[in-house]
PALUM-780951 format. One record per atom (N, C-alpha, C): residue in one letter; atom name; x, y, z. Coordinates in nm, 2 decimals, padded with zeros to 4 digits. Example, Ala and Ser with C-alpha at 12.3 -4.5 7.8 and 13.67 -1.06 7.14 Angstrom:
<sites>
res->A	atom->N	px->01.32	py->-00.57	pz->00.78
res->A	atom->CA	px->01.23	py->-00.45	pz->00.78
res->A	atom->C	px->01.32	py->-00.33	pz->00.78
res->S	atom->N	px->01.28	py->-00.22	pz->00.71
res->S	atom->CA	px->01.37	py->-00.11	pz->00.71
res->S	atom->C	px->01.29	py->00.00	pz->00.79
</sites>
This chain:
<sites>
res->M	atom->N	px->10.05	py->11.25	pz->11.04
res->M	atom->CA	px->10.06	py->11.15	pz->11.15
res->M	atom->C	px->10.01	py->11.23	pz->11.28
res->D	atom->N	px->09.89	py->11.17	pz->11.32
res->D	atom->CA	px->09.82	py->11.23	pz->11.42
res->D	atom->C	px->09.86	py->11.21	pz->11.57
res->A	atom->N	px->09.91	py->11.08	pz->11.61
res->A	atom->CA	px->09.94	py->11.04	pz->11.75
res->A	atom->C	px->10.09	py->11.11	pz->11.76
res->G	atom->N	px->10.14	py->11.10	pz->11.88
res->G	atom->CA	px->10.27	py->11.13	pz->11.93
res->G	atom->C	px->10.29	py->11.27	pz->11.94
res->K	atom->N	px->10.42	py->11.31	pz->11.93
res->K	atom->CA	px->10.46	py->11.44	pz->11.96
res->K	atom->C	px->10.50	py->11.50	pz->11.85
res->Q	atom->N	px->10.50	py->11.66	pz->11.85
res->Q	atom->CA	px->10.52	py->11.71	pz->11.73
res->Q	atom->C	px->10.62	py->11.83	pz->11.77
res->F	atom->N	px->10.72	py->11.85	pz->11.68
res->F	atom->CA	px->10.82	py->11.96	pz->11.68
res->F	atom->C	px->10.81	py->12.04	pz->11.55
res->R	atom->N	px->10.82	py->12.17	pz->11.57
res->R	atom->CA	px->10.81	py->12.26	pz->11.45
res->R	atom->C	px->10.93	py->12.39	pz->11.46
res->T	atom->N	px->10.98	py->12.41	pz->11.36
res->T	atom->CA	px->11.08	py->12.52	pz->11.36
res->T	atom->C	px->11.08	py->12.57	pz->11.22
res->V	atom->N	px->11.14	py->12.68	pz->11.23
res->V	atom->CA	px->11.16	py->12.78	pz->11.10
res->V	atom->C	px->11.31	py->12.83	pz->11.12
res->V	atom->N	px->11.39	py->12.81	pz->11.01
res->V	atom->CA	px->11.51	py->12.89	pz->11.00
res->V	atom->C	px->11.52	py->12.97	pz->10.88
res->A	atom->N	px->11.56	py->13.09	pz->10.89
res->A	atom->CA	px->11.57	py->13.19	pz->10.78
res->A	atom->C	px->11.66	py->13.16	pz->10.68
res->A	atom->N	px->11.65	py->13.20	pz->10.55
res->A	atom->CA	px->11.76	py->13.16	pz->10.45
res->A	atom->C	px->11.90	py->13.20	pz->10.50
res->D	atom->N	px->11.92	py->13.31	pz->10.58
res->D	atom->CA	px->12.07	py->13.33	pz->10.60
res->D	atom->C	px->12.08	py->13.31	pz->10.75
res->G	atom->N	px->11.98	py->13.23	pz->10.82
res->G	atom->CA	px->11.99	py->13.20	pz->10.96
res->G	atom->C	px->12.09	py->13.08	pz->10.99
res->D	atom->N	px->12.12	py->13.08	pz->11.13
res->D	atom->CA	px->12.22	py->12.96	pz->11.15
res->D	atom->C	px->12.12	py->12.85	pz->11.22
res->P	atom->N	px->12.12	py->12.73	pz->11.15
res->P	atom->CA	px->12.04	py->12.63	pz->11.19
res->P	atom->C	px->12.09	py->12.55	pz->11.30
res->G	atom->N	px->12.20	py->12.58	pz->11.37
res->G	atom->CA	px->12.24	py->12.51	pz->11.49
res->G	atom->C	px->12.14	py->12.52	pz->11.60
res->P	atom->N	px->12.09	py->12.62	pz->11.64
res->P	atom->CA	px->12.00	py->12.61	pz->11.76
res->P	atom->C	px->11.88	py->12.54	pz->11.73
res->A	atom->N	px->11.82	py->12.55	pz->11.61
res->A	atom->CA	px->11.71	py->12.46	pz->11.57
res->A	atom->C	px->11.73	py->12.32	pz->11.58
res->I	atom->N	px->11.85	py->12.28	pz->11.54
res->I	atom->CA	px->11.91	py->12.13	pz->11.54
res->I	atom->C	px->11.90	py->12.10	pz->11.68
res->L	atom->N	px->11.96	py->12.16	pz->11.77
res->L	atom->CA	px->11.98	py->12.14	pz->11.93
res->L	atom->C	px->11.82	py->12.12	pz->11.98
res->E	atom->N	px->11.74	py->12.20	pz->11.94
res->E	atom->CA	px->11.59	py->12.21	pz->11.99
res->E	atom->C	px->11.53	py->12.07	pz->11.94
res->A	atom->N	px->11.56	py->12.05	pz->11.81
res->A	atom->CA	px->11.49	py->11.91	pz->11.77
res->A	atom->C	px->11.56	py->11.80	pz->11.86
res->L	atom->N	px->11.69	py->11.81	pz->11.88
res->L	atom->CA	px->11.75	py->11.70	pz->11.98
res->L	atom->C	px->11.68	py->11.69	pz->12.10
res->E	atom->N	px->11.66	py->11.81	pz->12.17
res->E	atom->CA	px->11.59	py->11.82	pz->12.30
res->E	atom->C	px->11.45	py->11.76	pz->12.29
res->F	atom->N	px->11.37	py->11.79	pz->12.18
res->F	atom->CA	px->11.25	py->11.75	pz->12.16
res->F	atom->C	px->11.26	py->11.58	pz->12.16
res->A	atom->N	px->11.35	py->11.52	pz->12.08
res->A	atom->CA	px->11.37	py->11.38	pz->12.09
res->A	atom->C	px->11.41	py->11.33	pz->12.21
res->K	atom->N	px->11.48	py->11.38	pz->12.29
res->K	atom->CA	px->11.52	py->11.36	pz->12.42
res->K	atom->C	px->11.39	py->11.34	pz->12.52
res->D	atom->N	px->11.33	py->11.43	pz->12.51
res->D	atom->CA	px->11.19	py->11.44	pz->12.58
res->D	atom->C	px->11.09	py->11.33	pz->12.54
res->F	atom->N	px->11.10	py->11.30	pz->12.42
res->F	atom->CA	px->11.00	py->11.20	pz->12.36
res->F	atom->C	px->11.06	py->11.07	pz->12.43
res->V	atom->N	px->11.19	py->11.04	pz->12.41
res->V	atom->CA	px->11.25	py->10.92	pz->12.46
res->V	atom->C	px->11.21	py->10.90	pz->12.62
res->K	atom->N	px->11.20	py->11.00	pz->12.68
res->K	atom->CA	px->11.18	py->10.99	pz->12.84
res->K	atom->C	px->11.03	py->10.95	pz->12.86
res->T	atom->N	px->10.94	py->10.99	pz->12.75
res->T	atom->CA	px->10.80	py->10.94	pz->12.78
res->T	atom->C	px->10.77	py->10.80	pz->12.75
res->C	atom->N	px->10.87	py->10.74	pz->12.67
res->C	atom->CA	px->10.86	py->10.59	pz->12.61
res->C	atom->C	px->10.93	py->10.51	pz->12.68
res->S	atom->N	px->10.91	py->10.37	pz->12.67
res->S	atom->CA	px->10.97	py->10.27	pz->12.73
res->S	atom->C	px->11.05	py->10.22	pz->12.62
res->L	atom->N	px->11.17	py->10.30	pz->12.57
res->L	atom->CA	px->11.25	py->10.25	pz->12.45
res->L	atom->C	px->11.39	py->10.19	pz->12.50
res->Q	atom->N	px->11.42	py->10.09	pz->12.45
res->Q	atom->CA	px->11.55	py->10.02	pz->12.48
res->Q	atom->C	px->11.66	py->10.15	pz->12.45
res->Q	atom->N	px->11.77	py->10.12	pz->12.52
res->Q	atom->CA	px->11.88	py->10.22	pz->12.51
res->Q	atom->C	px->11.94	py->10.22	pz->12.36
res->H	atom->N	px->11.95	py->10.12	pz->12.30
res->H	atom->CA	px->12.01	py->10.12	pz->12.19
res->H	atom->C	px->11.90	py->10.18	pz->12.08
res->L	atom->N	px->11.79	py->10.16	pz->12.09
res->L	atom->CA	px->11.68	py->10.23	pz->12.02
res->L	atom->C	px->11.68	py->10.38	pz->12.03
res->S	atom->N	px->11.70	py->10.43	pz->12.16
res->S	atom->CA	px->11.71	py->10.56	pz->12.19
res->S	atom->C	px->11.83	py->10.63	pz->12.12
res->R	atom->N	px->11.94	py->10.56	pz->12.12
res->R	atom->CA	px->12.06	py->10.63	pz->12.07
res->R	atom->C	px->12.03	py->10.63	pz->11.90
res->K	atom->N	px->11.97	py->10.52	pz->11.85
res->K	atom->CA	px->11.96	py->10.55	pz->11.72
res->K	atom->C	px->11.87	py->10.65	pz->11.67
res->L	atom->N	px->11.77	py->10.66	pz->11.75
res->L	atom->CA	px->11.65	py->10.78	pz->11.73
res->L	atom->C	px->11.73	py->10.91	pz->11.74
res->M	atom->N	px->11.82	py->10.93	pz->11.82
res->M	atom->CA	px->11.89	py->11.05	pz->11.85
res->M	atom->C	px->11.98	py->11.09	pz->11.72
res->V	atom->N	px->12.05	py->10.98	pz->11.68
res->V	atom->CA	px->12.13	py->11.01	pz->11.55
res->V	atom->C	px->12.05	py->11.04	pz->11.41
res->V	atom->N	px->11.95	py->10.96	pz->11.42
res->V	atom->CA	px->11.86	py->10.98	pz->11.28
res->V	atom->C	px->11.80	py->11.12	pz->11.30
res->V	atom->N	px->11.75	py->11.15	pz->11.40
res->V	atom->CA	px->11.69	py->11.28	pz->11.41
res->V	atom->C	px->11.78	py->11.40	pz->11.40
res->E	atom->N	px->11.89	py->11.38	pz->11.45
res->E	atom->CA	px->11.99	py->11.49	pz->11.40
res->E	atom->C	px->12.03	py->11.51	pz->11.27
res->E	atom->N	px->12.05	py->11.37	pz->11.21
res->E	atom->CA	px->12.11	py->11.37	pz->11.07
res->E	atom->C	px->12.00	py->11.41	pz->10.98
res->L	atom->N	px->11.89	py->11.38	pz->11.00
res->L	atom->CA	px->11.78	py->11.42	pz->10.88
res->L	atom->C	px->11.73	py->11.57	pz->10.92
res->V	atom->N	px->11.72	py->11.61	pz->11.03
res->V	atom->CA	px->11.68	py->11.74	pz->11.06
res->V	atom->C	px->11.80	py->11.84	pz->11.03
res->A	atom->N	px->11.92	py->11.81	pz->11.04
res->A	atom->CA	px->12.02	py->11.90	pz->11.01
res->A	atom->C	px->12.03	py->11.90	pz->10.86
res->N	atom->N	px->12.01	py->11.78	pz->10.77
res->N	atom->CA	px->12.03	py->11.79	pz->10.63
res->N	atom->C	px->11.93	py->11.90	pz->10.59
res->V	atom->N	px->11.79	py->11.88	pz->10.63
res->V	atom->CA	px->11.69	py->11.97	pz->10.59
res->V	atom->C	px->11.73	py->12.12	pz->10.62
res->L	atom->N	px->11.78	py->12.16	pz->10.74
res->L	atom->CA	px->11.80	py->12.28	pz->10.79
res->L	atom->C	px->11.91	py->12.33	pz->10.73
res->R	atom->N	px->12.02	py->12.26	pz->10.70
res->R	atom->CA	px->12.15	py->12.32	pz->10.66
res->R	atom->C	px->12.14	py->12.32	pz->10.49
res->H	atom->N	px->12.08	py->12.23	pz->10.42
res->H	atom->CA	px->12.10	py->12.22	pz->10.29
res->H	atom->C	px->11.97	py->12.25	pz->10.20
res->G	atom->N	px->11.84	py->12.26	pz->10.28
res->G	atom->CA	px->11.72	py->12.25	pz->10.21
res->G	atom->C	px->11.66	py->12.40	pz->10.19
res->A	atom->N	px->11.72	py->12.49	pz->10.27
res->A	atom->CA	px->11.67	py->12.62	pz->10.26
res->A	atom->C	px->11.66	py->12.70	pz->10.14
res->T	atom->N	px->11.55	py->12.76	pz->10.10
res->T	atom->CA	px->11.55	py->12.84	pz->09.99
res->T	atom->C	px->11.54	py->12.99	pz->10.01
res->E	atom->N	px->11.52	py->13.07	pz->09.93
res->E	atom->CA	px->11.53	py->13.20	pz->09.94
res->E	atom->C	px->11.45	py->13.25	pz->10.08
res->G	atom->N	px->11.34	py->13.18	pz->10.10
res->G	atom->CA	px->11.24	py->13.22	pz->10.21
res->G	atom->C	px->11.28	py->13.14	pz->10.32
res->G	atom->N	px->11.40	py->13.07	pz->10.34
res->G	atom->CA	px->11.43	py->12.99	pz->10.46
res->G	atom->C	px->11.36	py->12.85	pz->10.47
res->V	atom->N	px->11.34	py->12.78	pz->10.55
res->V	atom->CA	px->11.29	py->12.65	pz->10.57
res->V	atom->C	px->11.20	py->12.63	pz->10.70
res->Q	atom->N	px->11.10	py->12.58	pz->10.67
res->Q	atom->CA	px->11.00	py->12.53	pz->10.78
res->Q	atom->C	px->10.99	py->12.38	pz->10.79
res->L	atom->N	px->11.01	py->12.34	pz->10.93
res->L	atom->CA	px->11.02	py->12.19	pz->10.93
res->L	atom->C	px->10.93	py->12.15	pz->11.05
res->Q	atom->N	px->10.86	py->12.03	pz->11.02
res->Q	atom->CA	px->10.78	py->11.98	pz->11.12
res->Q	atom->C	px->10.83	py->11.83	pz->11.14
res->L	atom->N	px->10.84	py->11.79	pz->11.28
res->L	atom->CA	px->10.88	py->11.66	pz->11.31
res->L	atom->C	px->10.79	py->11.57	pz->11.39
res->W	atom->N	px->10.74	py->11.47	pz->11.37
res->W	atom->CA	px->10.66	py->11.39	pz->11.44
res->W	atom->C	px->10.72	py->11.27	pz->11.48
res->L	atom->N	px->10.71	py->11.23	pz->11.62
res->L	atom->CA	px->10.75	py->11.10	pz->11.67
res->L	atom->C	px->10.64	py->11.04	pz->11.74
res->S	atom->N	px->10.64	py->10.91	pz->11.72
res->S	atom->CA	px->10.52	py->10.82	pz->11.78
res->S	atom->C	px->10.58	py->10.69	pz->11.83
res->S	atom->N	px->10.54	py->10.66	pz->11.95
res->S	atom->CA	px->10.57	py->10.53	pz->12.00
res->S	atom->C	px->10.49	py->10.41	pz->11.94
res->V	atom->N	px->10.54	py->10.32	pz->11.86
res->V	atom->CA	px->10.45	py->10.22	pz->11.78
res->V	atom->C	px->10.50	py->10.08	pz->11.83
res->P	atom->N	px->10.43	py->09.97	pz->11.82
res->P	atom->CA	px->10.48	py->09.83	pz->11.86
res->P	atom->C	px->10.61	py->09.81	pz->11.78
res->G	atom->N	px->10.70	py->09.78	pz->11.87
res->G	atom->CA	px->10.84	py->09.75	pz->11.81
res->G	atom->C	px->10.93	py->09.86	pz->11.80
res->G	atom->N	px->10.88	py->09.98	pz->11.82
res->G	atom->CA	px->10.99	py->10.10	pz->11.79
res->G	atom->C	px->10.91	py->10.23	pz->11.79
res->V	atom->N	px->10.97	py->10.30	pz->11.70
res->V	atom->CA	px->10.92	py->10.44	pz->11.68
res->V	atom->C	px->10.89	py->10.48	pz->11.53
res->A	atom->N	px->10.79	py->10.54	pz->11.51
res->A	atom->CA	px->10.75	py->10.60	pz->11.39
res->A	atom->C	px->10.80	py->10.74	pz->11.39
res->L	atom->N	px->10.86	py->10.78	pz->11.26
res->L	atom->CA	px->10.89	py->10.92	pz->11.25
res->L	atom->C	px->10.85	py->10.99	pz->11.11
res->E	atom->N	px->10.81	py->11.11	pz->11.12
res->E	atom->CA	px->10.78	py->11.19	pz->11.00
res->E	atom->C	px->10.81	py->11.31	pz->11.02
res->I	atom->N	px->10.88	py->11.36	pz->10.89
res->I	atom->CA	px->10.94	py->11.48	pz->10.86
res->I	atom->C	px->10.86	py->11.56	pz->10.74
res->H	atom->N	px->10.82	py->11.67	pz->10.76
res->H	atom->CA	px->10.75	py->11.75	pz->10.66
res->H	atom->C	px->10.85	py->11.89	pz->10.65
res->D	atom->N	px->10.88	py->11.92	pz->10.52
res->D	atom->CA	px->10.96	py->12.06	pz->10.53
res->D	atom->C	px->10.93	py->12.13	pz->10.39
res->D	atom->N	px->10.95	py->12.25	pz->10.39
res->D	atom->CA	px->10.92	py->12.32	pz->10.26
res->D	atom->C	px->11.04	py->12.37	pz->10.18
res->G	atom->N	px->11.15	py->12.28	pz->10.19
res->G	atom->CA	px->11.28	py->12.32	pz->10.15
res->G	atom->C	px->11.28	py->12.25	pz->09.99
res->T	atom->N	px->11.41	py->12.28	pz->09.95
res->T	atom->CA	px->11.45	py->12.21	pz->09.83
res->T	atom->C	px->11.39	py->12.08	pz->09.81
res->A	atom->N	px->11.34	py->12.03	pz->09.69
res->A	atom->CA	px->11.32	py->11.87	pz->09.69
res->A	atom->C	px->11.44	py->11.78	pz->09.70
res->F	atom->N	px->11.42	py->11.70	pz->09.77
res->F	atom->CA	px->11.54	py->11.61	pz->09.79
res->F	atom->C	px->11.48	py->11.47	pz->09.85
res->D	atom->N	px->11.51	py->11.36	pz->09.79
res->D	atom->CA	px->11.48	py->11.23	pz->09.84
res->D	atom->C	px->11.61	py->11.16	pz->09.91
res->P	atom->N	px->11.61	py->11.16	pz->10.04
res->P	atom->CA	px->11.71	py->11.10	pz->10.10
res->P	atom->C	px->11.72	py->10.94	pz->10.12
res->T	atom->N	px->11.59	py->10.89	pz->10.06
res->T	atom->CA	px->11.60	py->10.74	pz->10.06
res->T	atom->C	px->11.64	py->10.68	pz->09.94
res->L	atom->N	px->11.71	py->10.75	pz->09.85
res->L	atom->CA	px->11.75	py->10.71	pz->09.72
res->L	atom->C	px->11.88	py->10.66	pz->09.75
res->D	atom->N	px->11.92	py->10.54	pz->09.68
res->D	atom->CA	px->12.07	py->10.49	pz->09.70
res->D	atom->C	px->12.16	py->10.58	pz->09.63
res->F	atom->N	px->12.25	py->10.66	pz->09.69
res->F	atom->CA	px->12.34	py->10.73	pz->09.63
res->F	atom->C	px->12.48	py->10.67	pz->09.61
res->R	atom->N	px->12.49	py->10.54	pz->09.60
res->R	atom->CA	px->12.62	py->10.47	pz->09.60
res->R	atom->C	px->12.73	py->10.52	pz->09.68
res->F	atom->N	px->12.70	py->10.52	pz->09.81
res->F	atom->CA	px->12.79	py->10.59	pz->09.91
res->F	atom->C	px->12.91	py->10.52	pz->09.90
res->R	atom->N	px->13.03	py->10.59	pz->09.87
res->R	atom->CA	px->13.16	py->10.55	pz->09.87
res->R	atom->C	px->13.25	py->10.59	pz->09.99
res->G	atom->N	px->13.17	py->10.62	pz->10.09
res->G	atom->CA	px->13.26	py->10.67	pz->10.22
res->G	atom->C	px->13.23	py->10.82	pz->10.23
res->P	atom->N	px->13.26	py->10.90	pz->10.34
res->P	atom->CA	px->13.23	py->11.03	pz->10.35
res->P	atom->C	px->13.32	py->11.13	pz->10.26
res->D	atom->N	px->13.25	py->11.22	pz->10.26
res->D	atom->CA	px->13.34	py->11.33	pz->10.16
res->D	atom->C	px->13.47	py->11.37	pz->10.24
res->A	atom->N	px->13.58	py->11.36	pz->10.19
res->A	atom->CA	px->13.71	py->11.36	pz->10.24
res->A	atom->C	px->13.74	py->11.51	pz->10.29
res->T	atom->N	px->13.68	py->11.61	pz->10.25
res->T	atom->CA	px->13.69	py->11.74	pz->10.31
res->T	atom->C	px->13.58	py->11.76	pz->10.43
res->T	atom->N	px->13.45	py->11.73	pz->10.41
res->T	atom->CA	px->13.35	py->11.77	pz->10.50
res->T	atom->C	px->13.31	py->11.65	pz->10.60
res->G	atom->N	px->13.33	py->11.53	pz->10.55
res->G	atom->CA	px->13.29	py->11.40	pz->10.63
res->G	atom->C	px->13.14	py->11.38	pz->10.59
res->G	atom->N	px->13.08	py->11.47	pz->10.49
res->G	atom->CA	px->12.93	py->11.46	pz->10.45
res->G	atom->C	px->12.90	py->11.33	pz->10.38
res->G	atom->N	px->12.77	py->11.28	pz->10.40
res->G	atom->CA	px->12.72	py->11.17	pz->10.33
res->G	atom->C	px->12.69	py->11.05	pz->10.43
res->T	atom->N	px->12.77	py->11.06	pz->10.54
res->T	atom->CA	px->12.76	py->10.95	pz->10.64
res->T	atom->C	px->12.64	py->10.94	pz->10.72
res->G	atom->N	px->12.60	py->11.07	pz->10.76
res->G	atom->CA	px->12.46	py->11.05	pz->10.82
res->G	atom->C	px->12.32	py->11.00	pz->10.74
res->L	atom->N	px->12.34	py->11.04	pz->10.62
res->L	atom->CA	px->12.21	py->10.98	pz->10.53
res->L	atom->C	px->12.23	py->10.84	pz->10.51
res->E	atom->N	px->12.36	py->10.79	pz->10.50
res->E	atom->CA	px->12.40	py->10.64	pz->10.49
res->E	atom->C	px->12.35	py->10.57	pz->10.61
res->I	atom->N	px->12.37	py->10.63	pz->10.73
res->I	atom->CA	px->12.31	py->10.57	pz->10.87
res->I	atom->C	px->12.17	py->10.57	pz->10.87
res->A	atom->N	px->12.11	py->10.68	pz->10.84
res->A	atom->CA	px->11.96	py->10.70	pz->10.83
res->A	atom->C	px->11.89	py->10.60	pz->10.75
res->R	atom->N	px->11.95	py->10.56	pz->10.62
res->R	atom->CA	px->11.89	py->10.47	pz->10.53
res->R	atom->C	px->11.93	py->10.32	pz->10.57
res->S	atom->N	px->12.01	py->10.29	pz->10.65
res->S	atom->CA	px->12.05	py->10.17	pz->10.70
res->S	atom->C	px->11.96	py->10.13	pz->10.84
res->W	atom->N	px->11.93	py->10.24	pz->10.90
res->W	atom->CA	px->11.85	py->10.21	pz->11.03
res->W	atom->C	px->11.71	py->10.24	pz->11.02
res->V	atom->N	px->11.66	py->10.31	pz->10.94
res->V	atom->CA	px->11.52	py->10.34	pz->10.92
res->V	atom->C	px->11.45	py->10.25	pz->10.83
res->S	atom->N	px->11.36	py->10.17	pz->10.88
res->S	atom->CA	px->11.26	py->10.07	pz->10.78
res->S	atom->C	px->11.16	py->10.15	pz->10.74
res->N	atom->N	px->11.12	py->10.09	pz->10.61
res->N	atom->CA	px->10.99	py->10.15	pz->10.54
res->N	atom->C	px->11.01	py->10.30	pz->10.54
res->F	atom->N	px->11.15	py->10.33	pz->10.50
res->F	atom->CA	px->11.19	py->10.47	pz->10.46
res->F	atom->C	px->11.13	py->10.51	pz->10.34
res->Q	atom->N	px->11.02	py->10.61	pz->10.35
res->Q	atom->CA	px->10.96	py->10.65	pz->10.22
res->Q	atom->C	px->10.96	py->10.81	pz->10.21
res->Y	atom->N	px->10.97	py->10.84	pz->10.08
res->Y	atom->CA	px->10.98	py->10.99	pz->10.05
res->Y	atom->C	px->10.87	py->11.04	pz->09.95
res->C	atom->N	px->10.80	py->11.13	pz->09.96
res->C	atom->CA	px->10.71	py->11.19	pz->09.84
res->C	atom->C	px->10.73	py->11.35	pz->09.86
res->R	atom->N	px->10.68	py->11.41	pz->09.75
res->R	atom->CA	px->10.68	py->11.57	pz->09.75
res->R	atom->C	px->10.54	py->11.61	pz->09.71
res->I	atom->N	px->10.46	py->11.66	pz->09.78
res->I	atom->CA	px->10.33	py->11.69	pz->09.79
res->I	atom->C	px->10.32	py->11.83	pz->09.81
res->D	atom->N	px->10.24	py->11.93	pz->09.72
res->D	atom->CA	px->10.23	py->12.07	pz->09.72
res->D	atom->C	px->10.34	py->12.14	pz->09.79
res->S	atom->N	px->10.45	py->12.11	pz->09.72
res->S	atom->CA	px->10.59	py->12.19	pz->09.75
res->S	atom->C	px->10.63	py->12.15	pz->09.90
res->Q	atom->N	px->10.59	py->12.03	pz->09.93
res->Q	atom->CA	px->10.65	py->12.00	pz->10.06
res->Q	atom->C	px->10.72	py->11.85	pz->10.06
res->N	atom->N	px->10.84	py->11.83	pz->10.10
res->N	atom->CA	px->10.91	py->11.72	pz->10.13
res->N	atom->C	px->10.85	py->11.64	pz->10.25
res->R	atom->N	px->10.80	py->11.53	pz->10.21
res->R	atom->CA	px->10.74	py->11.42	pz->10.32
res->R	atom->C	px->10.83	py->11.31	pz->10.33
res->L	atom->N	px->10.87	py->11.29	pz->10.47
res->L	atom->CA	px->10.96	py->11.17	pz->10.46
res->L	atom->C	px->10.92	py->11.08	pz->10.60
res->T	atom->N	px->10.88	py->10.96	pz->10.58
res->T	atom->CA	px->10.83	py->10.88	pz->10.69
res->T	atom->C	px->10.93	py->10.75	pz->10.71
res->G	atom->N	px->10.92	py->10.69	pz->10.83
res->G	atom->CA	px->10.99	py->10.56	pz->10.84
res->G	atom->C	px->10.96	py->10.51	pz->10.99
res->H	atom->N	px->11.04	py->10.39	pz->11.03
res->H	atom->CA	px->11.03	py->10.34	pz->11.14
res->H	atom->C	px->11.16	py->10.28	pz->11.20
res->L	atom->N	px->11.19	py->10.32	pz->11.32
res->L	atom->CA	px->11.31	py->10.26	pz->11.38
res->L	atom->C	px->11.27	py->10.16	pz->11.48
res->S	atom->N	px->11.35	py->10.03	pz->11.47
res->S	atom->CA	px->11.31	py->09.92	pz->11.56
res->S	atom->C	px->11.46	py->09.87	pz->11.62
</sites>
């Protein structure tokens, strides 16, 4: 994705992903300020960015850690997003037959929200990179 704004971060294998997740949220907030997004779309974007970035940084790290790039672009009718990471292969677009959040951790809810809010949600793995694209409207 060439247009729009880009965010990059790296988290070491044993590193705390928390600060990088907060930086991604600040990046998304700055993006929202530069666009004329309706408030409900801005809120959806913040939730989706947090969930997708957090999943990559918390669960995708390999022995070498994980590098992530996030692009956001204003497009007619909404926002295009793209995420590339070099973490463990994982396709968040698949239907996992969500039966509710994990009783202990609450996990799973964020991916279900992203799958329901992001249209044209697509995943591929190219050259050891996860690539995720989608559109919020």
